[in-house]
GUPA-863862 format. One record per residue (C-alpha): x negated, z, y. Coordinates in Angstrom, 2 decimals. Layout:
<voses>
X/Z/Y
...
</voses>
This chain:
<voses>
7.02/-6.53/20.12
6.29/-9.29/17.64
4.57/-8.15/14.42
3.15/-10.89/12.25
2.45/-9.68/8.71
0.40/-11.57/6.13
2.11/-12.27/2.82
5.77/-12.62/1.92
6.45/-10.91/-1.41
4.48/-7.66/-1.33
6.10/-4.24/-1.33
4.97/-3.38/2.20
5.92/-6.79/3.56
9.42/-6.56/2.10
9.77/-3.00/3.35
8.66/-4.01/6.84
11.11/-6.90/6.98
13.90/-4.54/5.96
12.87/-1.77/8.36
12.70/-4.20/11.26
16.24/-5.44/10.88
18.34/-4.48/13.87
15.53/-2.79/15.80
15.82/-3.61/19.49
12.79/-5.34/20.88
11.09/-5.73/17.49
10.57/-8.98/15.61
8.75/-9.11/12.28
7.50/-12.43/10.97
6.00/-12.80/7.48
3.44/-15.59/7.08
2.16/-16.57/3.65
1.23/-19.47/1.42
0.86/-22.36/1.87
0.62/-21.96/5.67
-1.65/-18.94/5.34
-3.77/-18.66/2.20
-6.40/-15.93/2.22
-8.50/-17.73/-0.38
-8.62/-20.70/2.03
-10.05/-19.16/5.21
-9.56/-22.35/7.20
-5.77/-21.79/7.11
-5.78/-18.30/8.58
-6.45/-18.75/12.27
-4.09/-21.70/12.73
-1.25/-19.96/10.87
-1.55/-16.74/12.87
-1.95/-18.54/16.19
1.24/-20.51/15.51
3.07/-17.23/14.85
2.24/-15.79/18.31
1.69/-12.12/17.31
1.51/-9.11/19.54
0.05/-7.23/16.57
-1.14/-8.55/13.19
-0.41/-6.54/10.04
-2.89/-7.49/7.31
-0.92/-6.69/4.15
-1.61/-9.58/1.77
-4.18/-8.80/-0.91
-5.43/-9.47/-4.42
-3.96/-6.46/-6.24
-4.45/-7.24/-9.96
-6.78/-4.30/-10.53
-7.76/-5.05/-14.14
-7.82/-8.82/-13.72
-10.25/-8.41/-10.83
-12.88/-7.26/-13.32
-12.83/-10.79/-14.76
-12.28/-12.53/-11.41
-14.59/-10.82/-8.92
-15.05/-13.96/-6.84
-11.29/-14.36/-6.42
-10.84/-10.69/-5.52
-13.60/-10.78/-2.89
-12.40/-14.11/-1.49
-9.01/-12.60/-0.68
-9.73/-8.92/-0.08
-13.02/-9.26/1.77
-13.45/-12.76/3.24
-9.73/-13.34/3.74
-9.14/-9.93/5.31
-12.05/-10.53/7.66
-10.60/-13.88/8.72
-7.24/-12.25/9.48
-8.94/-9.65/11.69
-11.07/-12.34/13.33
-7.97/-14.39/14.10
-6.32/-11.34/15.66
-9.42/-10.76/17.79
-9.42/-14.38/18.97
-5.77/-14.01/19.91
-6.56/-10.80/21.78
-4.37/-8.53/19.62
-4.94/-5.51/17.35
-4.90/-5.69/13.55
-3.40/-3.11/11.21
-5.09/-3.55/7.83
-3.95/-1.93/4.57
-6.56/-0.54/2.21
-6.66/1.76/-0.80
-7.79/5.02/-2.39
-9.87/2.89/-4.80
-12.68/2.84/-2.23
-13.49/6.36/-3.50
-14.95/7.22/-6.89
-12.27/9.82/-7.61
-14.80/12.53/-8.44
-13.85/14.82/-5.57
-11.76/17.92/-6.14
-9.82/18.02/-2.87
-8.03/15.54/-0.66
-10.32/12.85/0.69
-10.75/12.60/4.45
-11.71/9.45/6.29
-15.36/10.42/6.68
-15.96/11.11/2.98
-18.47/8.83/1.29
-17.04/5.73/-0.37
-18.20/4.74/-3.86
-15.76/2.36/-5.60
-15.99/2.13/-9.38
-14.02/-1.10/-9.78
-14.23/-4.67/-8.52
-10.87/-4.20/-6.81
-12.09/-1.10/-4.98
-15.35/-2.77/-4.00
-13.52/-5.82/-2.68
-11.19/-3.67/-0.59
-14.12/-1.68/0.82
-15.82/-4.95/1.74
-12.58/-5.94/3.44
-12.57/-2.75/5.50
-16.11/-3.47/6.62
-15.30/-7.08/7.48
-12.24/-6.08/9.51
-14.15/-3.43/11.48
-17.04/-5.82/12.15
-14.98/-8.59/13.79
-12.15/-6.75/15.56
-12.82/-3.42/17.28
-9.07/-2.98/17.84
-8.29/-2.16/14.22
-6.32/0.41/12.29
-7.40/0.53/8.66
-4.75/2.42/6.69
-5.78/3.61/3.24
-2.86/4.40/0.98
-2.26/5.13/-2.71
0.25/5.03/-5.57
2.62/2.69/-3.74
6.16/2.14/-5.01
9.41/0.78/-3.56
12.64/-1.02/-4.47
10.62/-4.27/-4.33
8.04/-5.96/-6.55
6.38/-4.34/-9.53
5.49/-0.68/-9.40
5.36/2.57/-11.37
8.90/3.74/-10.57
10.44/0.52/-11.83
8.22/0.54/-14.91
9.30/4.07/-15.85
13.00/3.20/-15.48
12.55/0.04/-17.54
10.68/1.83/-20.33
13.19/4.69/-20.39
15.97/2.20/-21.07
14.22/1.16/-24.30
12.59/4.29/-25.74
12.99/8.05/-26.11
9.43/9.03/-25.20
6.87/7.64/-22.76
3.18/8.59/-22.83
1.78/8.99/-19.30
-1.66/9.95/-18.04
-1.78/13.58/-16.89
-5.36/13.92/-15.59
-5.21/11.55/-12.63
-3.84/13.04/-9.41
-2.64/11.51/-6.18
0.04/11.17/-3.53
2.96/8.93/-4.53
3.69/6.79/-1.48
6.87/4.86/-0.74
6.33/1.46/0.85
9.50/2.21/2.82
7.62/5.11/4.44
4.52/2.97/4.97
6.67/0.44/6.82
8.06/3.12/9.14
4.56/4.45/9.79
3.32/0.96/10.65
6.22/0.38/13.03
5.61/3.77/14.64
1.88/3.20/15.13
2.38/-0.42/16.22
4.79/0.72/18.93
2.10/3.09/20.23
-0.50/0.31/20.27
1.87/-2.09/22.00
2.97/0.44/24.58
-0.52/1.72/25.37
-2.96/-1.08/26.12
-5.66/1.53/26.64
-5.25/3.04/23.17
-8.66/4.33/22.17
-8.21/5.82/18.71
-8.82/2.77/16.56
-10.48/3.26/13.19
-9.78/4.32/9.61
-6.79/6.50/8.72
-5.26/7.76/5.50
-1.55/7.16/5.08
0.14/8.55/1.97
3.13/10.54/0.79
3.22/14.27/1.47
2.38/16.40/-1.57
0.52/15.66/-4.77
1.16/15.27/-8.47
-0.20/13.65/-11.62
1.07/10.36/-13.02
2.96/12.29/-15.70
4.44/14.64/-13.10
5.49/11.61/-11.06
7.10/10.09/-14.17
9.02/13.29/-14.95
10.45/13.43/-11.46
11.48/9.76/-11.60
13.26/10.22/-14.92
14.82/13.57/-14.01
16.20/11.93/-10.86
17.46/9.00/-12.89
19.19/11.29/-15.38
20.95/13.16/-12.57
22.30/9.83/-11.32
23.40/8.62/-14.75
20.44/6.30/-15.22
17.97/5.92/-18.10
15.77/8.84/-19.03
13.16/9.76/-21.64
10.72/12.50/-22.58
7.30/12.27/-20.94
4.30/13.07/-23.13
1.06/13.98/-21.36
-2.03/12.02/-22.39
-5.60/11.87/-21.11
-7.17/8.93/-19.30
-9.31/8.40/-22.39
-6.13/7.82/-24.42
-5.06/4.95/-22.15
-8.12/2.75/-21.66
-8.02/0.13/-18.90
-10.49/-2.59/-17.98
-10.92/-1.20/-14.46
-11.72/2.48/-13.98
-9.00/4.42/-12.15
-9.93/7.25/-9.77
-9.22/10.66/-11.34
-8.56/12.02/-7.86
-6.67/9.76/-5.44
-5.49/12.50/-3.09
-5.75/11.52/0.58
-5.56/13.86/3.56
-3.25/12.44/6.24
-4.04/15.03/8.91
-5.91/12.53/11.09
-2.99/10.08/11.16
-0.53/12.88/11.91
-2.67/14.11/14.81
-3.15/10.66/16.32
0.36/9.27/15.88
2.63/12.28/15.46
4.01/10.96/12.18
3.95/12.42/8.67
5.45/10.92/5.52
8.35/12.74/3.84
7.64/14.92/0.81
7.02/12.55/-2.09
9.91/13.83/-4.23
12.42/13.05/-1.48
11.12/9.52/-1.03
11.08/8.94/-4.79
14.70/10.03/-5.05
15.65/7.53/-2.37
14.02/4.63/-4.21
15.42/5.63/-7.61
18.90/5.85/-6.09
18.58/2.37/-4.63
17.37/0.90/-7.90
20.18/2.50/-9.90
22.94/1.89/-7.37
22.92/-1.84/-7.90
21.53/-2.53/-4.44
18.33/-3.78/-6.03
19.29/-3.56/-9.69
18.14/-7.08/-10.54
14.63/-6.17/-9.43
14.24/-3.79/-12.39
13.59/-6.75/-14.65
10.93/-8.18/-12.33
</voses>
């Protein structure tokens, strides 16, 4: 099975490349700029065709949430038009596409965990561009899995876990928002879920459960609760730690509105694929350990 994933540097891409190492019968190829540039749609089909995929994983995206408010055209070019071109290329090649999306397609006003059929109502340019991408993918390739995830972190790239460890090395107290809730999700777990679902697609040419799925860590917390667990774990391993002070969203204004509720129900994915992410605390501990062990220590400064 040959998985071709768009992008080279993202957290999920790096996690997939790592997870695929040594797997019998699995080859993962990352294709990115300049060969494949989502803002230049004319590059997409040729780059993917040259890579000869059995399944395409559409992971590359414009992810600068606040910057997107000032660059809506750039965000939509990549997240909507570009994503659609990736799915179209997969369709032309006769293969499925697994496309990554986000909790930002919801307004965050709900009180429970969102299910796939809940109404979407993004409150940011980023969320709107990702929703448009979902629609473009579904319109051009019926053999699609759209995986919405949230609060992604890993040993790679820039993310909340690495930010908390970096800040704790320089200060005694960190103020963190306490009234936004979600499911912290390790990109390492996302990679394993993608490999698991891709194997089912590849092994079952008659697979009939394409569509939208939620894929997130098991369990929920607030950003401040997430921060406390990160720093408690770090302290137990001899790493940096600091006090966490709860603040309200209003005390930490951002250009783009964040969903107050990012909780996603993963029951549909579990039923279809027989896979559930580990409890979020366990996955967080794994990533913190890797960052502090020296295995990816240099990445803390990234």
